[in-house]
C-alpha positions as CSV (number, residue, x, y, z in Angstrom):
1,M,-38.5,22.9,54.6
2,K,-39.3,19.4,55.7
3,A,-42.8,19.1,57.2
4,P,-42.8,18.1,60.9
5,T,-44.1,14.8,62.2
6,L,-47.2,15.7,64.1
7,P,-48.8,12.8,65.9
8,I,-52.3,13.2,67.5
9,A,-53.4,12.4,71.0
10,V,-56.8,12.9,72.6
11,N,-58.1,14.2,75.9
12,T,-60.9,12.3,77.7
13,Y,-62.7,15.4,78.7
14,S,-66.0,14.5,77.0
15,Y,-66.3,11.3,79.0
16,I,-65.8,12.6,82.6
17,Y,-69.5,12.2,83.5
18,S,-70.3,9.1,81.4
19,H,-67.4,6.7,81.4
20,H,-64.4,5.6,83.4
21,A,-61.2,6.8,81.8
22,F,-60.2,3.2,80.8
23,D,-63.6,2.7,79.1
24,A,-63.2,5.9,77.3
25,M,-59.7,4.9,76.1
26,R,-61.1,1.6,74.9
27,R,-63.9,3.2,73.0
28,L,-61.5,5.7,71.3
29,G,-58.9,3.0,70.7
30,A,-61.5,1.1,68.7
31,V,-61.7,4.0,66.3
32,G,-58.0,4.5,65.9
33,F,-56.7,6.6,68.8
34,E,-53.5,5.4,70.5
35,N,-52.3,8.3,72.7
36,F,-54.3,9.7,75.6
37,E,-54.4,12.6,78.0
38,L,-56.5,11.7,81.0
39,L,-58.6,14.4,82.6
40,F,-58.9,13.7,86.3
41,S,-62.4,13.8,87.8
42,S,-64.0,11.6,90.4
43,S,-65.6,8.4,88.9
44,H,-63.8,9.0,85.6
45,I,-60.4,8.7,87.2
46,W,-59.2,9.9,90.6
47,V,-56.1,8.9,92.4
48,S,-57.6,8.1,95.7
49,E,-60.2,5.8,94.0
50,L,-57.6,3.6,92.5
51,D,-56.5,0.5,94.3
52,R,-53.0,0.1,95.5
53,E,-52.0,-2.3,92.7
54,L,-53.1,0.2,90.1
55,R,-51.5,3.2,91.9
56,E,-48.1,1.4,91.7
57,N,-48.2,-0.2,88.3
58,P,-49.2,0.8,84.7
59,P,-52.8,-0.1,83.9
60,P,-53.5,-3.3,82.0
61,I,-55.2,-1.4,79.2
62,C,-51.7,0.1,78.4
63,R,-49.8,-3.2,78.8
64,N,-52.3,-5.3,76.9
65,E,-54.0,-3.1,74.3
66,G,-51.2,-1.0,72.9
67,L,-52.6,2.3,74.2
68,H,-50.4,5.0,75.6
69,I,-51.1,7.6,78.3
70,T,-49.0,10.7,77.6
71,S,-50.3,13.3,80.0
72,F,-52.4,13.9,83.1
73,N,-54.6,16.9,83.4
74,L,-56.5,18.2,86.5
75,P,-59.2,20.7,85.5
76,I,-59.5,24.0,87.3
77,M,-62.9,23.5,88.8
78,D,-61.8,22.6,92.3
79,H,-58.2,23.7,92.8
80,N,-56.2,26.9,92.8
81,I,-52.4,27.0,93.3
82,T,-52.5,30.8,93.6
83,S,-55.4,31.0,96.1
84,P,-55.1,33.6,98.9
85,N,-56.2,30.8,101.2
86,P,-53.3,28.6,102.3
87,D,-55.7,25.7,102.9
88,T,-56.7,25.8,99.2
89,R,-53.1,25.9,98.1
90,D,-52.4,22.9,100.4
91,F,-55.3,20.9,98.9
92,T,-54.0,21.8,95.4
93,R,-50.4,20.8,96.2
94,R,-51.6,17.4,97.6
95,R,-53.6,16.6,94.6
96,F,-50.7,17.4,92.3
97,I,-48.3,15.4,94.4
98,E,-50.6,12.4,94.0
99,L,-50.8,13.0,90.2
100,I,-47.0,13.3,89.9
101,G,-46.5,10.1,91.9
102,L,-49.0,8.2,89.7
103,A,-47.3,9.6,86.6
104,G,-44.0,8.1,87.9
105,S,-45.6,4.7,88.5
106,W,-47.2,4.7,85.0
107,S,-44.3,6.3,83.2
108,V,-46.4,9.2,82.0
109,P,-44.1,12.0,80.8
110,Y,-46.3,15.1,81.5
111,V,-48.5,16.5,84.2
112,I,-50.4,19.6,83.2
113,L,-50.7,22.4,85.8
114,V,-53.1,25.4,85.3
115,P,-51.2,28.2,87.1
116,G,-54.0,29.2,89.5
117,K,-57.2,31.2,89.1
118,I,-57.8,34.9,89.9
119,S,-60.9,36.8,90.9
120,P,-62.4,38.7,88.0
121,L,-63.7,41.3,90.4
122,F,-60.8,42.0,92.8
123,P,-57.7,39.9,92.0
124,A,-54.7,39.9,94.2
125,S,-51.6,41.8,93.0
126,N,-49.3,40.0,90.7
127,S,-46.5,40.1,93.3
128,Y,-48.7,38.1,95.7
129,L,-49.8,35.7,92.9
130,M,-46.2,35.1,91.8
131,E,-45.1,34.6,95.4
132,W,-47.8,31.9,96.0
133,F,-47.1,30.3,92.7
134,M,-43.4,30.1,93.2
135,E,-43.8,28.7,96.7
136,E,-45.9,25.8,95.4
137,I,-44.2,25.1,92.1
138,R,-40.8,24.5,93.7
139,V,-42.3,21.8,95.9
140,L,-44.0,20.2,92.9
141,L,-40.9,20.4,90.8
142,D,-38.9,18.6,93.5
143,C,-41.5,15.9,93.4
144,A,-41.5,15.8,89.5
145,R,-37.7,15.2,89.5
146,E,-38.1,12.4,92.0
147,Y,-40.7,10.6,89.9
148,G,-39.2,11.4,86.5
149,T,-42.0,13.4,85.0
150,K,-42.3,17.0,83.7
151,I,-44.8,19.7,84.8
152,L,-46.3,21.7,82.0
153,I,-48.0,25.1,82.7
154,E,-50.8,26.1,80.4
155,N,-52.1,29.4,79.0
156,V,-55.6,29.7,80.5
157,P,-57.7,32.9,80.4
158,V,-58.7,32.9,84.1
159,T,-55.1,32.8,85.4
160,F,-52.6,35.5,86.2
161,V,-50.4,34.3,83.3
162,P,-52.8,33.9,80.4
163,R,-50.5,34.6,77.4
164,A,-47.5,32.9,75.9
165,S,-45.3,35.8,77.0
166,D,-46.5,35.3,80.5
167,L,-45.6,31.6,80.4
168,L,-42.1,32.5,79.2
169,T,-41.7,34.8,82.1
170,I,-42.6,32.0,84.5
171,L,-40.1,29.6,82.8
172,G,-37.4,32.3,83.2
173,E,-38.2,32.9,86.8
174,V,-38.3,29.2,87.8
175,N,-35.4,28.1,85.5
176,D,-35.9,24.4,86.0
177,P,-35.8,21.7,83.2
178,S,-38.7,19.9,84.9
179,L,-41.0,22.7,84.0
180,G,-42.3,23.2,80.5
181,I,-45.3,24.6,78.5
182,V,-48.5,23.2,77.0
183,Y,-49.9,25.8,74.6
184,D,-53.7,25.8,74.1
185,V,-54.7,27.3,70.8
186,A,-58.4,27.8,71.7
187,N,-57.5,29.5,75.0
188,G,-55.1,31.9,73.2
189,Y,-57.6,32.7,70.4
190,Y,-60.5,33.3,72.9
191,L,-58.2,35.8,74.8
192,G,-57.7,37.8,71.6
193,Q,-54.3,36.5,70.7
194,D,-53.0,35.0,67.4
195,P,-52.2,31.4,68.4
196,A,-49.8,31.0,65.5
197,Q,-47.8,34.1,66.6
198,E,-47.8,32.9,70.2
199,L,-46.5,29.5,69.1
200,R,-43.7,31.2,67.2
201,L,-42.9,33.2,70.3
202,L,-42.7,30.1,72.4
203,G,-40.6,28.2,69.8
204,G,-38.7,25.3,71.3
205,K,-40.2,25.8,74.7
206,V,-43.4,24.1,73.7
207,D,-43.7,20.5,74.9
208,L,-47.4,19.8,74.1
209,I,-50.1,21.5,72.1
210,H,-53.9,21.5,72.9
211,L,-56.2,21.7,69.9
212,S,-59.9,22.6,69.7
213,D,-61.9,25.4,68.1
214,T,-63.6,28.5,69.5
215,G,-64.8,32.0,68.8
216,R,-64.1,35.1,70.8
217,T,-67.6,35.7,72.2
218,H,-67.8,32.5,74.2
219,W,-64.9,30.4,75.5
220,R,-65.3,27.0,73.9
221,H,-63.4,23.7,73.2
222,D,-65.4,22.7,70.2
223,P,-64.7,20.3,67.3
224,I,-62.2,21.5,64.7
225,G,-63.8,23.6,62.0
226,T,-66.8,24.8,64.0
227,G,-65.2,27.9,65.3
228,K,-63.0,30.7,64.0
229,I,-59.4,29.4,64.4
230,D,-57.3,29.2,61.3
231,F,-55.6,25.8,61.6
232,A,-53.6,26.3,58.4
233,S,-51.8,29.1,60.3
234,I,-51.3,26.8,63.3
235,F,-49.8,24.1,61.1
236,A,-47.5,26.7,59.5
237,A,-46.4,27.9,63.0
238,V,-45.6,24.4,64.3
239,T,-43.7,23.8,61.1
240,D,-41.7,27.0,61.6
241,I,-40.7,26.1,65.2
242,K,-40.0,22.5,64.2
243,F,-42.4,21.1,66.8
244,E,-42.6,17.3,66.7
245,G,-44.4,16.6,69.9
246,L,-48.0,15.5,70.5
247,S,-51.0,17.6,69.5
248,V,-53.8,16.8,71.9
249,M,-57.4,17.2,70.8
250,E,-59.0,18.7,74.0
251,I,-62.5,18.8,72.6
252,V,-65.8,18.9,74.6
253,S,-68.7,17.2,72.7
254,P,-71.9,15.3,73.5
255,R,-70.9,12.9,70.7
256,P,-67.2,12.6,71.2
257,E,-66.3,9.6,69.0
258,H,-68.0,11.2,66.0
259,D,-66.6,14.7,66.5
260,L,-63.1,13.6,67.5
261,Q,-62.8,11.4,64.4
262,E,-64.2,14.3,62.2
263,S,-61.8,16.7,63.8
264,W,-58.8,14.4,63.3
265,A,-59.7,14.0,59.6
266,K,-59.7,17.8,59.2
267,L,-56.4,18.1,61.0
268,V,-54.9,15.5,58.6
269,Q,-56.0,17.8,55.7
270,Y,-53.9,20.5,57.3
271,G,-50.8,18.3,57.7
272,W,-51.2,16.4,61.0
273,Q,-50.6,12.6,61.1
274,G,-53.4,10.3,60.3
275,K,-54.4,7.0,61.9
276,S,-51.9,4.1,62.1
277,R,-54.3,1.4,63.3
């Protein structure tokens, strides 16, 4: 079987408190990275903090420096699409509509959506959670179609759909080509799943993959090789499903340039693409 082509992208998570997103891209571009997932956080990058020109046109760093933004990601700290509180759902919807509009202006193909958070003590019933989710996702999908981008839901432990099978259920319920899946191997492993098996279950439904390492005692997004994940099995799974999309390193580190380069080198040993610049 022919090995898949597996290009690497990198998430700017480690820079949200220290650098603007474009500065982070420039630093990482200097050591060979070309494809970027931007994590949205105030001061790092936030839609309402961009001037009108930048909200309506691709950033110069992409036009002039050969760097590509492939996805937007809004972390789950401050939003919840399945909150029992309609004001919180409204806030969440507005933020994602802003992101989707910016993705359209910048020709970014994917906007990642964490499908809500649930209370660990007394969660709402799945019927309520699904009702709230479906109400909001249909609005966002209308927006995504208008702007020519795709929403990707992610497997995240604190949501009501934390497993690959849950994401497939959502895709079946929604039945819209503007909705897809990003599979996070660390999230799956921490939850007690076999990420390779989950990837095989998802098959051709996977649009994007998040890579980092973790154990099962603490939920982490650590450098590759510092946790318990078997990345040889991950590579075998993506080969089996013929995945040829981007694998995004979503690693949190106090020394990101060093750890991201080291992680990339380890992924190359398993079969992922190396640097081209």
